[in-house]
N, C-alpha and C positions, 0 to 999 in steps of 0.2 A: 336291285336295291340302289337307291341314289347315293352319290358320293358325299354323304353327310356323316354325322356322328354315328348313325346306326350302322352304316357300312364300315366305318373305321373300327367300330367295336367288334363287328363280325370278323374283320380281317385280323384284328389282334387276337381274338379267340383261336383262330386257325393257326396263327403263328406260334402261340404258346403250346399248342399240341404238337406241331411239327418240330419245333426246336428241341424238344426233349429227346427225340429220336434221331433227327437228322437236321442239324443247323443249316447245312448247305441247301437242303430242300426248302427250308423256311425262307432262306435268302432268295432262292430262285422264285418262290411264290411271290415275294414282295416285288421283285423285278418285273413281274407280269402286269403289275398295276401301273400302267402307263399314265403319265400326266398327273397322278395323284400322290406320288411318293412323298412330296413335300408335306403332305397332310399327316404323315404317319411316323414322325420322329421317334415316338415311344416304341413302336413296333420294331424299328431298326435297333434301338437300344436293347430290347429284349433278345433279339437274335445275337448281337455281338457280345452282350454280357455272357450269354450261355456259351457261345462258340469260343470266346477268348479264355474262358475258364478251362476248357478241355483241350483246345489246340490253337494257341494264340498265333502261331506262325501262319497257319492256313487262313485263319480269320483275318490277319493283317493283309494277306495277299488278296483275299476276296474284297476287303473294304476298298482296296485301290480301284476296283471296278466301278464303284459308285461315282457318278459325276461330281466334279469339284463343287463344294458348297457346304452348307451347314450339316446335311446328313452325313457326309463323309467325315467331316470334322468331328462330329459326335461319335461316329463309329470308331474312329481312331482313338478318341479319348477313352471309350469303354475298353478297348483292347489294351491300351497303355495301363489303365488302372488295374485290371486283372492280371496282366502279364507281370507288372512290377511286383505284385504281391507274391507271385509264384517264383519268378526268376528275375530278380532286379538287374543283374548285369546284362542279361540277354535283352530285356526290355529297354534298357538304357542304350545299348548298342543299336537296336532297331530304330529308336526315336532319333538318336544322334545322326544316323545315316540317311534319314528321310530327306528328300529334296526340300530346299527352302520354299516357302510359300505360306499359305494360310494354315496348313495342317500341322506343320512341325512344331510351332510354338505351343499349340494346345496339347499335342501328344507328349512332347518333352516336358512341358510344365506339369502334366498329370503324373508322369513318372517321378519327377522331382518332388511332387507333393506327397506321394506315397513314401518315398525315401525319407523325406524330412520328418515324417511322422515317427519314424523309429531311430533315425540317425541324422539329425540336422547338420551336425558338424561335417560329416563326410559329404552330404548332399551339397552343402554350401561350397566346399572345396571344389567339387566337380563342376558346379555352376560357374564359379569364378574362372575355371580353366577353359570355358567355352570362348569362342571368338567374339570379340566385341560386336554388338548389334542387338536387334530387337529380340532374338531368341534368347540370348544371354540375359538381357534385362528382364524378360518375362520369367525366366527360370529363377533368377535371384529374387524377384518379387514374390513368386509363389512360395519359395522356401521361407522367406521372411514372414509371410503371412501365417503359414502353418506353424512355424517356430514360435511366433508371438502368441498364438492361441494356447500353446502348451507352457511356454516359459518366456514371458515378455522381457525379463531382465537379460537373459542370455541372448535373445534375438537382438536386443538393442546394442549389447556389447559387440556383437558381430557386425552389425550395420555401421557402428561408429568406426570400425577398422577398415571398412571398404574404401577403395580409392575414390577420390573426389571426381566422379564422372556422372553422366546422365543416369546410369543405372542406380547409383546411390540415391539420387534425388527421387527417382521413381519409388524406391523402397521406402524412403522416409514418408512419402505421401501415402503409400499403401499402409504402412504401420500406423500412421495417424488415424486412418479410418478404422482399422481393426481395434485400436486401443482407446478410441475416444470415449466410449462409455465406461469401460472397465478400469482403465488406468489413465485418467486424463493428464496426470503429471507427465508420464512417459510420452503420451501422445503430443503434449505441448512441446516437448523437446524435439520430436520429429517434425512438427510444423515449423519450428524456428530454424531447422536445418535446411528447409527448402527456400529457394529464392522468393523474394517478395511477390514477383509477378506470377508465381506458380502455386501460391497458397490457395487451398480449396476453401471457399467461404463457408460451405456447408459443414465441413469437418471442423473448422475453427469454431463455428457456432456450437457444434456438438460438444467439443472439448470444454468450452466456456460454461455451457449449461451443466454438464456432468460435474465439473470441478466446483461450480458455485453451490451445488447441493451439499457438499461436504466442507468446503473452505472458501466461502465467497470472497474474503479479503485477498487471499492468495490468487484466486482466479481473476479478480479485478486488477491486481497489480501486474499480472501477466498480460492481460488484455490491453491495459492502458497504453503501453508503448508500441503496440502493433501498428503497422503502416497506416497512415491516415487514408481513409477510404472505406469502402464497404466492409472489408475484412475486420478492421479495428472497431468501427462503429457498431457492427452487428454483434461482435463478441462482447464488448463492454455493455451494451444495452441488454443483452441476454443475461449477463451477470446481474445487472441492476434489477431486472424483473424478478429473478429468483430471490435475490437478497431482500428485495422490498417485501416479499411475503414472509420470509423467515425472521429478519431482524431489521425492520425499516429504519429505526433510529441510527443503527450503525451504518447502514447503506447511505443515509443522508449525510452523516458525518464524513464518510469517505468522499461522497460526491462534492461536498463543499471544499475539499482539498484539491480538486481538479482545477486546471487552469480555466479561467473564465472564458466562455465562448460556447460554440455549438456543442462540443463534446460534453461539457458540464451540463448544459441545458438538457440535452437528450438523456443523459444519465439520470438526472433528478426527475425528469418527466417520466421515465420508465419506472423509477422507484415509486413515485406517486401513483402511477397507474396501477401497480400491483398492490400497494399499500391500501388503496381505496377498496379493494375487494376484501380486505381483512378488517379494517377499522376506519371507515370514511370520516367519521366525526373527528378522530384524532388528526387525520390529514387536514381537515378543514381548520382545526384549531392551530395547527402548525403553519398553514398558509397565512392565516391572519396575522402571524407574527413576523412574516418575511417582509423586507422592504420592497417598495414598488420597483418595478424594473422588468426587463426582458426575462430574466431567470424565473421570477415569480410567475409571470404570465405563462411561460412554457410549462412549468410545473402544474399550474392551475388547469391548463388544457388537458394534460395527461391525466390528472386526477379526475376530472369530469368524465372523460371517456372511460376510465377504469370503473368508476362508480356506476356509470350507465350500463356497463356490462352485467353487473350483479344486481342492481336495484334502480332501474331507469326512472321510476316515479320519484324516488327520493332524490336522485340526481337532478331531475327536472325541477323539483321544489327548491333545491339548493341554487340552481341557476336563476330561478325567479327571485331568490332572496338577495342576489348580488346588486350592487348599485347600478342604476341604468347607465348605459354607455356601450362603447365598442367592445369592451372586455366582456360584459355580460352577454352581448350578442354572440360573440365567438364561442363562449362557453355553451350557450344555448344550442348553437348549431352543432357543436361536437356531441352534445348529449342526444340531440334529435337524430343525427346521422347514425350514431351507434344503436340507438333504440330502433330505428327503422330497419336495421339489418336483422333484428330479432323479432320484432312485432310491428310491422309497418302500420297496421290499422290503429294500434294504440298510440303510436308516435303521431299519426295523422290527427287523432282526436286532440292531442296537445297542440300541434302546429296550427290548427285552424283557429285557436284562441288568440293567436298573435294579431295585433292590429295591422291593417294594411300599411305596407311600407317595405323598406329594404330587408328587414329581418324576416318578415313573412315570405317575401319573394325568394330569398335564399333558402329558407326552410322548405318551401314547396318544391324548389328545384332539386334540392338534395333528396328529399323524400321520394319524389317521382322517379328520379334516376334509379334509386335502389329498388323501389316497389315494382316498377315497370319490368325490371329484369327478373325478379323473384316471383312475382305474382301479378302478371299484367291484367288479369280479369278483375282482381280487387282494386288495382290502381285505376282502371277505366271506370269502375263504378264510383270510386271516390271522386274522380275528376268530374264526372257527370253531375255530382251534387254540389260542386263548388260554385259559389255565387260569382257573377261577373266582376271583373276587376283586374288590375295589373298582375296580381299574384297568380290569378287563374291563368292568365296568358303565359306567364313564365312556366307554370306547372304543365300547361298544354304542350309547350315546346319541348320540355324535358321528357314528358311522356312519349311523344312522337319520336324523339331522338333515340329512345331505347326500344319501345314497343314495335316500331316498324321492322325491327330485325327479328324479334322473338315471337311476335304475334301480330302480323300485318293486318289480319282480319279484324282485330280489335282496334288497331290504330286508325284504319281507313275512315270510319265514320267521323272522326274528329278533325280531319283535314279541312273540311268546309267551314269549321268554326274559326279558322285563322282569318283575322280581319284583313291583314295586309296581303294584297294579291301576289306580290313577288314572293313573299315567304310561303304562301299557300302553294304556289307553283313549285317552289324548291322542295317542299315536303312531299308533294305529290310525285315528283320525279324520283326522289330517293325511296319512297315506299313502293312505287310501281315495280322496280326491279325485283324486289323480294316477293311481293304479292303475286305477280304474274307467274312466277316460277312455282309457288306453293299451291295456288288455287286459281287457275286460269278463268274459270267461270265466275267466281266471286270477284276477281279483278275486273272482268269485263263489265259486270253490273255496277261496280263501284265507279269505274271510269266514266260511265254514262251519267252519273249523278254529280260529277265534280263541277263546282262553280268556278269555271275558268273560261276565258275567251277561246273561241274556236281555234285561233292560230297557235295557242299554247297547248290545247288539247291534242293537236296534231303531232306535237313533239313527244307525247307520251307513247310508249309502245302499245300496240293494239293486241 
């Protein structure tokens, strides 16, 4: 039987039978499978789960015979879990006496996790008594996580009293992740207790989103003073997006109290984007009352993108109704870009109605970048039907720029349509690398048809 899932399944069946009667025989059987043991982590877990339940001392000794790596680490974790449930002092003594390295933090952390389930106060005292280092930090973090799952308030009270050292910062970051969804207020406190350069962007965003669902004003006030940069911007904009769906008028009122600048613009843009999915006509009426300026333009662009997500045809009609000019062009491009991600063919039907010029060129470029990646065959068919002109040349370059990587066989026939010889050669060079690797025969036939001087053809791989 080949070393695939069928073999692994058969091995596991044998192990399950052996381990019931003789765990040592099951372990010996696994050791006979040379070179394939890394494929059988679950089988080792079955052996040591059973063995540790009956005789953790012998199981621990045998686990030490496994070469250092993930299998041994997992075996020790299984032993620690079962041993701690049976005889916590003995398991703790064993894990504490293990030599330093990759195995001890996992084994000791597992013992501490079991301990913290029933007596987190005693477990935390024992963890704090460990020597300073990675093992102590991991044990403290494990206890805090388990404690927070059962009693977040008590866990936070304990963490607040920890000495101000790296372990305390690790625990605060860990608790923030655990509490982000269920207790965002407590999670926010944990985040604020970590240094600015150690804040986890993803956790901050989780907290902001969860908090905004129940109290968006409080969430916004918390997010506003966060450090300038990705952390603060992401959190505040996440609040704006959720608030824009639940109470857009209140979200706008708060946004207008923010200091003028990028932060305010981004917040109002996010509100408008979400609001558009709920009541686009109300947003349009509100926009009509805003004074001209950068803030209004940014809100307008966010609104257009949001509307295009839910009703692209209506958003397109709205864009067409705006006064001609740069602002209308930018709104149009945002609608088309969003629409092309969802239905490129429908977006293309709208885009080809634009007159030849800068707007149509930008529209074709945006459309083809997206479409060529998501559906190169459809993009190629559309490109073949475009009439000659500057916008088609732009679309051709955009198509080749993406399609040569995802579908070189579709991109290849279009290279000869590039009028400029230098550009044609550049595209041929870039496409050749991918095409030759994927389809050598197809590449050879295409290379023979290229409209390039002999000296340049020689520079392409054969």
